[in-house]
C-alpha positions, 0 to 999 in steps of 0.5 A: 500500500502506498503512503498516500493510500495509507494516510487517506485510510487513516484520515477516513478512519478518524473522520468515521470515528468522530461521526460515529461518536457524534451519532451515538451521543445524539441518538443511541446513547440518549435512548440507552439512558432513558431505557435503563432509567425507565426500566429501573423506575418501573421495577421499583414501582412494580416491587412497591419500593416507590409509589407511582405518585412519587415518580414525578418527585423523583424526577424533580430531585434527580434533575437537580443532581443531573443538571447540564449532564448528558444523562440529564439532557436526555430527559428534557421535554419541551412544553408540548411534550410535557402537556402530552405526557401520560399520567399512567406512565412512570417513565413519562412522569419521571421525564416531566419531573426531570423537565421541570424548571 
């Protein structure tokens, strides 16, 4: 392999790595955080470790600790999404709590 091809391959590998990291951060990483958190919350409610009416309060308390972090940012909803959030969904209520200002 010529040195030009080798350098070109290295540059494209670096560019691909950066693009892959950005896509993961913007999409997959966000949904992995949400999925894991919602699973834990649902398990806590199902096992009566947490009452369903406490889930929003847990979101509000968590928001204070996770403010301006990737995990905290994953749960931010806009006003329209907050209004549409299901009262029967533990995950939705946690996200509403995390989105409170």
